[in-house]
Residue, then its C-alpha position, 0 to 999 in steps of 0.5 A: m785061533v789054532y787049526g789042525v789036521t788029523s786023520l782021526s774020525p770025528e768019534k775019535a777026535s774029541p777035544a780032550r783027545l786032540l788036546s792030549l795029542v797036541r800037548r804030547h807032541w809039543g812036549i817031545e819037541a820041547n825036549h828036542w829043542i832043549r837038547d839042541a839049544v842047550f846041549g848043542e846036539d846038532k853041532s855035535a861031531t859024534r856021528k859014528g857007531s852007537a856014540p850018538v845014541f849014547m850021547t842022546l841017552l846021557r842028555n835025556l838023563a840029565i834033563a830028566l834028573l833036573r826035572l825030577s829035582g824040581r828044576n825046570h830051567i835046564a840051561e840055568s841049572l847047568r850053569f849053576f852046577s858048572w860053577k858049583p860041581s860039589q853041589a852037583v855031586s850032592f844033588l846026585g846023592f853021592 
């Protein structure tokens, strides 16, 4: 059983709406976890200027490209492409 707290009124807190909000939240959290666990974002020494924002953009782009190609296992896909860089280039269409 799962419990949640919301400030939504009962009229606005239908089960379908609550489910949608929870799924969206955990989708965002999953992306943060991938960036940290797979890409080591929290350990990054990039902390000044616009570099951290740019690196986050690149990480999100990599995740999005892999997902658009049908690959859901990000870490496995990165290992695969690190061993076969020519496949990574052809994957991007170059």
